Phi, psi and omega in degrees: 000133179279112180240143173249129185265134169250175182291323187258328187218162177276129181244157184229143177268166181291325177291324174296323174290316181301315176298315183297323182255015175048048176233168177276153172298331176299319175301315179296318176301324177297312181299324175298311176298332178274004178076009177284332174222151182222079179293153175278167179243136168240104189068235177258011182263138171281138180228126187251139174255185183299326177294317176301318180296314178303318180293322177298320176299318180291322178297312182295318179295317181296322178296311178306325180274358180091008179283146177287161178294328180297309179302316181296315180300321180293318177301306178303321183297333186281346184302310185278346187287327188217119177300334178280342179069016183301314183297320181297314179296319175299316176299314176305314178296322179293314179304312184297314180300313177300318180295319179296318175305310182293315179296322179296320179296315174300321177294320178297320176298318178293322176299315182295314182297319178299318177295314182296318181296321182292320180294317177299318185292320176298309182300317183294322179293324180292324182290319177301322180292322175301310181297324174297317182294318178289329180277001180273000000 
């Protein structure tokens, strides 16, 4: 991992973070344009600190769990708004409840589709068996 050391804090390069999380530097720049991370600049170079890295972890986890960038952005923006993080936790619960509801509906649809496909497969095999029996 490419890390630049400062006197006070550990710093990360965009290439180092991209390699660590197996994403492209373009992805990281995209999250920056969306305002989800705000690295400092040293000359023209982006410099990420531990907070930026932690935010990137949360963004990637949120995306993996199916949350929109808008939801992730709202969640991240609440971190600095309240030292107790109550609003952030309440937002998280709201997001999780909505995501679980959507996933459970999708799971129900998948189970229904799986049953229907299994029935179609069974009927198709029966018809093939009849055809084979008649052609012998």
